[in-house]
C-alpha positions in Angstrom: 9.1 0.8 21.9 9.7 3.2 19.0 11.0 5.9 21.3 13.4 3.5 22.9 14.6 2.2 19.5 15.1 5.8 18.2 17.0 6.8 21.4 19.2 3.7 21.1 20.1 4.6 17.5 20.4 8.4 18.0 24.1 8.4 18.7 24.8 6.8 15.3 22.0 8.4 13.2 21.2 12.0 12.5 17.4 11.7 12.4 17.1 15.4 11.2 17.9 14.0 7.7 14.9 11.7 7.5 11.2 11.8 7.3 10.6 8.3 8.7 12.3 5.2 9.9 12.2 1.4 9.8 12.8 -0.5 13.0 13.6 -4.2 12.8 12.9 -6.1 16.1 15.4 -8.6 17.3 14.4 -12.3 17.0 13.7 -12.5 20.7 11.5 -9.3 20.9 7.8 -9.7 21.6 6.7 -7.9 18.5 4.5 -10.4 16.6 3.4 -8.2 13.7 4.8 -5.2 11.7 2.6 -2.2 12.3 3.3 1.2 10.9 3.0 4.4 13.0 1.5 7.3 11.2 1.2 9.9 14.0 -0.7 13.2 14.0 1.4 16.3 14.4 2.6 16.6 18.0 2.1 12.8 18.6 5.3 11.5 17.0 8.8 10.9 18.4 10.9 14.1 18.6 14.6 13.6 18.0 17.4 15.8 16.5 15.0 18.7 16.1 12.5 16.9 14.0 9.3 14.9 14.7 9.3 11.3 13.3 5.7 10.7 12.5 6.1 7.8 10.1 7.8 4.7 11.4 7.6 1.0 10.3 8.2 -1.5 13.0 9.1 -4.8 11.5 8.2 -7.7 13.8 8.3 -11.5 13.9 6.1 -11.8 10.8 9.0 -10.8 8.6 10.7 -14.0 9.7 7.9 -16.4 8.8 8.9 -19.4 6.7 6.7 -18.3 3.7 8.7 -17.8 0.5 9.4 -14.1 -0.2 6.8 -13.1 2.4 9.3 -10.9 4.2 9.5 -8.3 1.5 5.7 -8.5 1.0 5.4 -7.2 4.6 7.9 -4.4 4.0 6.1 -3.5 0.7 2.8 -3.4 2.5 4.0 -1.3 5.4 5.9 1.1 3.0 2.5 1.6 1.3 1.2 3.0 4.6 4.2 5.4 4.8 3.1 6.7 1.4 -0.5 7.1 2.5 -2.2 3.9 1.4 -4.8 2.2 3.6 -5.4 -1.4 4.6 -7.8 -3.0 2.1 -9.1 -5.7 4.5 -11.6 -6.0 7.3 -10.5 -6.0 11.0 -13.0 -8.6 12.1 -15.0 -11.5 10.8 -14.2 -14.8 9.1 -13.0 -13.5 5.7 -11.0 -10.4 6.5 -9.6 -10.3 3.0 -12.9 -10.3 1.2 -12.7 -6.6 0.1 -9.7 -7.0 -2.3 -8.3 -10.5 -1.8 -4.8 -10.8 -3.2 -5.2 -8.2 -6.0 -3.3 -5.6 -4.0 -0.5 -5.9 -1.4 -2.6 -3.7 0.8 -5.0 -6.6 1.1 -3.9 -10.2 1.4 -0.1 -9.8 1.3 1.0 -13.4 1.0 0.9 -13.3 -2.8 2.8 -10.0 -2.9 0.8 -8.4 -5.7 1.6 -4.9 -6.7 -0.8 -2.0 -5.9 -4.0 -1.5 -7.8 -4.3 1.1 -10.6 -6.3 3.3 -8.2 -3.6 3.1 -5.5 -0.9 3.9 -8.1 -2.9 6.9 -9.1 -3.2 8.1 -5.5 0.6 7.7 -5.3 1.1 9.8 -8.5 2.6 6.8 -10.3 -0.2 6.8 -12.9 -1.1 10.3 -14.0 -4.4 11.5 -15.6 -2.5 14.3 -17.5 -0.2 11.7 -19.1 -3.0 9.5 -20.2 -1.9 6.7 -17.8 -5.2 6.8 -15.9 -8.6 7.9 -17.4 -11.5 9.4 -15.4 -14.6 9.0 -17.4 -17.2 11.7 -17.0 -19.2 11.5 -20.3 -22.1 9.3 -21.0 -20.3 7.4 -23.8 -16.6 7.0 -23.9 -14.3 4.3 -25.3 -11.0 3.6 -23.6 -8.4 1.0 -24.5 -6.7 -0.3 -21.4 -3.1 -1.5 -21.3 -1.9 -4.0 -18.7 -1.2 -2.4 -15.4 2.3 -4.1 -15.3 3.3 -2.3 -18.5 5.0 1.0 -18.9 2.8 2.7 -21.4 -0.8 3.3 -22.3 -3.9 3.8 -20.2 -3.5 1.4 -17.3 -6.5 2.4 -15.2 -10.0 3.7 -15.7 -12.4 5.2 -13.2 -16.1 6.0 -13.7 -17.6 8.2 -10.9 -21.0 6.8 -9.8 -21.6 8.9 -6.8 -20.2 11.7 -4.7 -17.7 9.3 -3.0 -17.9 6.3 -5.2 -16.3 5.1 -8.4 -16.0 1.9 -10.4 -12.4 1.2 -11.5 -11.2 -1.1 -14.2 -7.7 -2.4 -14.9 -6.0 -5.2 -16.8 -4.0 -7.6 -14.7 -1.6 -10.3 -15.7 0.6 -12.7 -13.7 3.9 -11.1 -14.7 6.5 -9.0 -13.0 5.6 -8.2 -9.4 2.2 -9.7 -10.1 3.7 -13.1 -11.1 2.0 -14.9 -8.3 -1.6 -13.7 -9.1 -4.0 -16.6 -9.4 -5.7 -15.3 -12.5 -5.5 -12.6 -15.3 -7.9 -10.4 -17.2 -10.1 -7.4 -16.5 -10.3 -6.5 -12.9 -13.3 -4.3 -12.0 -13.9 -3.0 -8.5 -15.5 -0.2 -6.6 -13.8 2.5 -4.5 -15.8 4.4 -1.9 -14.0 7.1 0.0 -16.8 7.3 2.6 -15.8 3.9 4.1 -13.1 4.2 6.8 -10.2 1.8 6.8 
């Protein structure tokens, strides 16, 4: 599907200028969801002398009659292009139990922004600038500013194991987080040993 779409656009697009692509399926296409391709080297689509390894395919879910849901899907899939993982389970009755709607990489219908941890992974919050604090001492005091703000320490991580940290951030229903159901101190664990 991706190869066919790239081939169809190749006469009008010089793909050598791009690192990735977005493909929007027609209304009649049998593409129900919007998956993202993140291919290993050698497994992408070769075109115009480059290998496209990051491609978002936007399916029928971007046309659901849910207010502003469409851009939530694009926001979520763009998160994958930047290296973020799904924060939900792939089976069971409550697949959104790990993060709920506190991140758009979890339950996307709310359209929340990324967590402080995810923003740190993206380089949007930097330790060196004091925007994110990694606590290593036994006793430390950190004043957290709301994540939606533009100044102050907006995330805090305490390492509790070789692959695990406890993270804290202050969330308020404003800005991109306007549809959050609650506000206050959000505390969660991050464990890099768990596969997405």
